[in-house]
N, C-alpha and C positions, 0 to 999 in steps of 0.2 A: 137363634141365625148364627151361622158361620162360614166366615168367606175362608178357604185356603189356599194359597196361593204360594208357588217356587218360582225367584226370578233373582240372577243373578248371583249364586248362590247362597242365597238367602232363604228362608222358607217363615213365613208369614201366617199368622192366623187374626182373622177379624171378628171378635163378636160386637154385629150391630148392635146390640137394642143397650149393651152395659159402653161400647164405645170403645172398650178393652183392646188392645193390639197386642200381639206376643210372636216374638224372635221361635222360631222352633230348632230344635234338635229333628236331626234327620227322623228316629225311630217315632218322635210326638205328631212330628207330618205324617208319617205313614198311617199311624194311627188314627189322627184323626182326619185325611185324605179319604173323602167319599163316605166320609161318617165311619173307618174302619173298625174303628174299637167298637162298634156300639155290632157286629155282626159276627158271629161264632165262626163264619165256613173264614172269614176273611183273614180275623186273627191267628187261624189258624195255618194259613200263608202266611204269612208275616216271622212264624216260629222257624219256617225257615233262612231265615235272614236274620234274624237279632235273636237271641235267649230271651229261655222263659225268665232269668230272672230283671232282667230290664226289661219286657215289657211288662211284667208288672209295675216297675217303678214308674215308668212312664204313665200307666194306667191312673196308678194312685196322683200323680202329678195334675192329671185331667181332670177326675175326681174333686181334685182340692179347687182347681177353677172354678168348676161346676159349682160347686158347694158355697163357695165364693160369691158365685153369678157374676163370675168375669169370663164366661164361657155357657152359651148355650139359656144363655140369659134371655129373662121373660120379658114381651115387650112392656113397655111403660105408655099409654094413648091420653095424651089429655082430655083428661074430661069437660073442664069448661075452660070454654075459649075465654082468651086475654084479647081483651078491644084495643087494638093499637093504636098510638097516636104516630101524628105525620112526622118525621125525622128528617127526611130527603125529597132535595127537590133539583131535578132538571131545567135549568132554563137552556131556553134552546133559544139562543137571545140571536140568532139568523138563521132563516132559511134562504139561505145562497151560499154558495162556494165560489176558491176561484180555483178548485182541482176536481177534475170530473173522473174520481174513482169505478171501473169500470164496475168493482161489488157491491158498491156505495149502497147499505138498505135505506138511504134515506133520498134513491133518486137523485146522486150527483146532487146534494143540498136544501131542494124545494120540498121533499116531503112526499111530492105528489101532488103537490099546491102552485099559491103563486111565489116568487123570491121576492123574500122582505126580512126587513129588519127589527126586532124587539123594539117597542119604543120604554125610556123610560119611564113611564107610571106602568105598563102594563107591567114590570119589572118589579117598580114598587109593590103592588097588589099581590105578587106573587111571596114575595118575602113577609106582607104582613097576612096575608093567609096560612102560611108556612107560621106565624108566630102563633096566631089565633087557634091551629088547631095544634097546634105540638104537644100541651096539656103542662107535665111537667117533665117533660123532658127538656135539660138544660143545653146541650150538646148539637148544635143541626151542621148538618152537609149541605152545600151549594155549589153543583158543578153547571159553571158552562160552557153550552155545548151549540154544535150546529146541525148542518153546515161546518162554518167555519166561524169561530165566535170572534176570530182580531178582525173580522171583516165588520164588527159592531163595537170596537172596544172603546171608545171612547162611552155607550154606557155601561158596560160593564165595569169600566170606571165607577163611573156614578154609583150604581147597583152597591158596591163592593164597601164604597164609601158610606152610601145608607144603609147598610146591614151592621159599618161597626156605629157606626151612629144609637139605634134601634136596642141591637145588644145589649148595653150598656142600660138601657131602658128600663125591658123588659126578661133584665136576667137571662139574657142567653147569649150564647159564644158561637158564631160562624164558623165554620171549614171551610173556607170555598176552595175548590178542584178548577182547570179548566184543560182540556180535549180541540187540539192544533195540530194544523196539518206543518206549519211550521214556516208557511210560503212570508206569512209578514211581518215574522217577529224580528224585530231590531234591537237595536240594544238602551230603547227606553219602554220599549215592549216589556224584555226580560227583565232588567230592571224594576219592574213595578211587580212585575209574575213574581218575582222572587222574593219581593219582600210581602209580598200580599196573600199567596197561594201556598198550602200547607201540602198541594201536591197539583203535579203537571201531568199528561197524558199526551207524547209524542208519537206522534204517525207515523212511522215506519215498516215500512212492510221486508225489512233486511238486505242482500243483497241488490246494488244496482241494475241490475240486469230484471231482475221478481221482483223488485220498487217497482221502477218504471214503465215494466208489463200492465202493469194494474192501475197505478197513482201516476194520471197523466193531466197536466195543466191544459189550458181550456182551448191551450194552440195545438194538441198530441204531443206536446213536451215530455220526456222525462223530467220529474218533478227530484231526483235523487241530488245533483248537484249544488241545487238551490236551498234545499230545507237541512241535510247534514250537519255543515258549517255552522245552523243558526244554532241546531237541535245539541250541537257541539258548545254551544257559546253559553246556551242556555242554563245545560248542566253544570258546566266546569263552576257558574257563577252563582250554585245552591246553594252550596257551605254544607253538605248533608242532606235537605231536604227531601223530603219523598219527591218520585218522579215515575213513570215507566214510558222508558221508549217500546210501544205497542205496534206489534205486527196482524197478518193473519194469511191464512197458507193458505193456499188453493191446491189443486190438483197438477198445477205447472212447478209446483214448488213442495211435492212429498218430503223431500230431502232438506227440510225445512231446522232443520241442527245447524248446517251451514248457516242460515241463515242469521240464529242465535249466535252464532258463532263471531258472525260478523260486526252485528250488532255491539257486541263486546267488546271486538278486535277497535271498534268505532268509540271506545270508552264508554257506553254503558251495561254500567253492575247491576240495571234495575231493570228487565225484562220480562214482557209478556208475549208470548203470538198464539194467535186461535185460532182455528178452524175456520174457513168461509162457510155462511149461513145463505144458500139464497136458493134458487129454484133447481130442480135437478137438469133441470133441461141446458142450463148454460152450460158450454164448454169448460168452462175451471170449477163445475163444481165438484162436491166431493160427496160419491156416491157409494154402497155397499162394499161395489167392489175394492174399494180402498180403505177401507176398515183394515185389513191384516197388515198393508205396509205400514200403515200411520200408526199402528201399535207398537210396531218393531221401530220407528222411527221414536215415539218416547224415550223405547227403552234405548236407544243408543242416544238421544240428549238427555236422559240421567243419565248414563255413564259418563256422557263429556263432566255433566255436574261434577261428577265424585270426584273425577279429574282434575278439574279445575280448582277444587277444594285446598289442590295441595303446592298452589299458587298463587299468592298474594294479587300480581298483575291479572292473572288470568280469571280470577274469579267473580263471578254475577250470579244473581238471585233472579228467580223466573218461576214468575206465579202461579203458577199449577202447581209447581214442588213446596209449594208453602201450606203446609197443614199443620196446624196444634192437633199433636195427639196428646197431649196432658188437657187444656185449658180452652177448648173448645167453647162456643158458644150454649147457651141454653138446652132445652130438650124441646119450649115453643121454636125456637128461631133455628133450631137445624130440623123441625115439623116442618115451616111453612116457608125459609127461603129467603129471599129475598127482599120481601117486601113490597113487591109492584101493588099498585093501587090500595095499601093499604097504611104502608108507612113511606113510600118513594113513590114522588108523582112527579111529571115532565110536564111545565108547560112554552104552551108558542104562541109566538111574537102576535097574536090575535087574543091571546087569554085563556084560548082554551087548558083544558086539565086533561089528561091519560094517565093511564097507570103508571108507563115508561115511556123513556122516547124509542124504542122502536114498535109501541101502538102507534105514536103520530103520525097522523093522514089518514088512519083508518075511524071513520066517524062514529063507527058501531062503537066504539070505546071513549066516546068522547064524555069526561065525569062532568064535567061544571065546567067553569070559568071561575076566573077571578074578580069580576064586575059583581056577579051574583054572590061568588062566596060558599056557591051550595054545591055538595056532592051529590052525584046520581045512588042513591040505596043499591039500587036494583046492581049497578057494575061494580062499588064497594063489596058487596053480599058478596058476590061473583067469588071476585078475590081473596076476602078475608074466611072465605070454606073449602077453600084447595088447603091442602097437605100432603105431607105424602102418604097419610095413610087413607088419604081418600081416594089416591091417585089406583088401577090397579094396575098396573103394572111397576106400582112402585113398592106396592105392599109387600114383597116380598123381593125386593134388592138387595140386598147386604149392601150396597153403598149410599142408602136411603139418606142417612142421617150424615154423610156427606157433600150432596151436590145439595141437597131438601128439593129434590125433584124438578130440580134441572129450571131451565129460561121459560116461562109463561108464556112468551112471544113469538121465541120459538117453538113450543109447542101448537099455538094456536096458526101463526104462518103454514105448517105442514100438517095436519091432523085439522083443522078451521074446532078445538079441543082447548084449554088452558089446561085439561085435565090426561091428555094422552102427549106424554113425552115425545121427545125428537129422538129413534133410536139411533141413528146414528154418534148424535151427542151423548147421547146416554152408555156407548161403547166405548167410544175416548173418554170421556169424565173418569172411567171403573178403570181404564190403565190409567190415566194418569195417577191417580190414587193411589194402585201396586207401586207406579216409583217411585212415588215418594215416599211411602213406607218403609222401601228399602233403602233408599237414601238414608232416611233417618237412622237405620240400624248398621248402613256399612257408615256411617258417619260419627256412631255411639262407638262401634271399632280402633276409629283412629285416634279417638278421642284418649280412646284406655289404651292406646298405642303410645 
């Protein structure tokens, strides 16, 4: 399977099965487009545009790539299932929040249930469960999440200290992340987070009017003026440690390139802005009618990204354009994706175990609890049986080994089936991949010059 496209004067071909990416001259692009090189009639039409000698030379190059399994390569499907071990834990330490964001998938912090905070003992059992079910894997991830985790920060600190204590005993290494809306960030919390957390996710939607339209305080005031100075403070003190300024765009800001630029100009160099995922009936929802506009906006953002590479003070990193085209994950990982329910789990304040944080609140997906330490085999097997080659929509998609089948929660929430991907997300992911490849090609040219 080969995908051929043109973007910003870059001609490219992606061989799905081998992962090979080729930057093409015009003649090779025309020969590969719509498999023209296989069609005698189409070849004859190209002879009006190119000389016979040049066509034959390009055909030899195409055949070389085919012979060396870099174009039209055969599918390699894993015959033996690998039984994964748990390696990542999302701790919902607070089912409560001090903002009430309109689009919040967590029902503004309580996940559709009662507002509560995780007791230390529940978090401790979750750490123990992760270690007991992590096999020989040494590096383990723990994300402190909510709601707003800073509302339960004393417990967060106790759990970090507990993790540091037992990791030496168990020959493990914990990597901690925290996701925050920034309202409660102060100097003491910032110093503690920067000392103990390898990554911080900072929730900000960009321009003040965009952020404040969706991310309101409990008193219906905008949050921008409260959080931006706190976020700038924590980033300035991180000394190069990883962070993301992470936003969400809706149909109210389809010009989200301006929000990325705004975040960049505020001093945030690691940026992610995600399409909102919500009921299509919501007034701010993204619908099929918005897809082409959003694709064009990603192309605009890609050009802004390239432009920024020329000035040190304007440089930024955009999460969805950071694709490793050389040393990506193994075939198994590319086939099964995020590992929800098999490598990654979420734990609620009550101690219930879910496949991931986005399933929390749907009791059909409770996999177990930290007291019993037992995983429901039916749910585990449901998730372990999912791959891009088990999903009908994914089997013949050129991008399947980049997106790995997409988000299980989005698939279920929109289609009531984790094997049925969310179409809008698929379309946008494919455009982001094309933009990423174009960027890599242009950067190579910059480096050569």
